[in-house]
C-alpha positions in Angstrom: 0.0 0.0 -0.1 1.4 3.5 -0.9 1.6 6.2 1.5 -1.4 8.4 0.7 -0.7 12.2 0.1 -3.7 13.5 2.1 -4.2 15.9 4.8 -4.4 13.3 7.5 -1.0 12.0 6.9 0.5 15.6 6.1 -0.6 16.7 9.7 0.7 13.4 11.3 4.0 13.8 9.5 7.1 14.8 11.7 9.2 16.3 8.7 9.0 19.7 10.4 10.6 18.5 13.6 13.4 16.9 11.7 17.0 18.3 12.3 17.6 17.7 8.4 14.5 19.8 7.5 15.9 23.0 6.2 14.7 26.6 5.8 14.2 26.0 2.1 11.8 23.0 2.8 10.0 25.1 5.3 9.3 28.0 2.9 8.2 25.5 0.2 6.1 23.6 2.7 7.9 20.4 1.9 6.7 17.7 4.0 5.4 14.0 3.8 8.3 13.0 1.6 7.6 9.3 1.9 4.1 10.2 0.0 5.1 12.9 -2.3 8.7 12.3 -3.1 11.9 14.0 -2.5 12.6 17.6 -1.9 13.9 19.9 -4.5 16.0 21.7 -1.9 19.6 20.7 -1.0 19.8 18.0 1.6 22.4 18.5 4.2 22.0 15.5 6.6 21.8 16.5 10.4 20.2 13.5 11.7 16.8 11.6 10.8 13.5 10.8 12.7 11.8 9.0 9.9 11.6 5.8 12.1 9.9 7.6 14.6 7.1 9.2 12.5 3.5 7.9 12.9 3.2 7.9 9.1 6.2 5.7 8.4 5.2 3.3 11.3 1.4 3.0 9.9 2.9 2.0 6.6 5.8 -0.1 8.0 8.3 2.1 6.1 12.0 1.0 6.6 14.2 3.7 5.2 15.6 7.0 6.3 15.9 10.4 4.7 12.8 10.3 2.4 13.5 13.9 1.7 16.7 12.8 -0.3 15.4 9.6 -1.7 11.8 10.2 -2.1 10.8 6.7 -2.0 7.2 5.8 -2.2 7.1 2.6 -0.5 4.7 -0.2 -0.7 3.8 -2.6 2.1 
């Protein structure tokens, strides 16, 4: 099952709290990378909280840095 790019998942998404989430991502409202795809912003890895995200847990995702890889996982 693909991660749905919907309002409920957008609200539950933890991307804004991630240390890697940049100012560029904030002004572009980049979020929910596991459902929408990778960011167009430069990615400087400063840590990843994808594994703690309720969206990632619900869809049993097992990658990190979705902002960089943009994987739309299936279950």
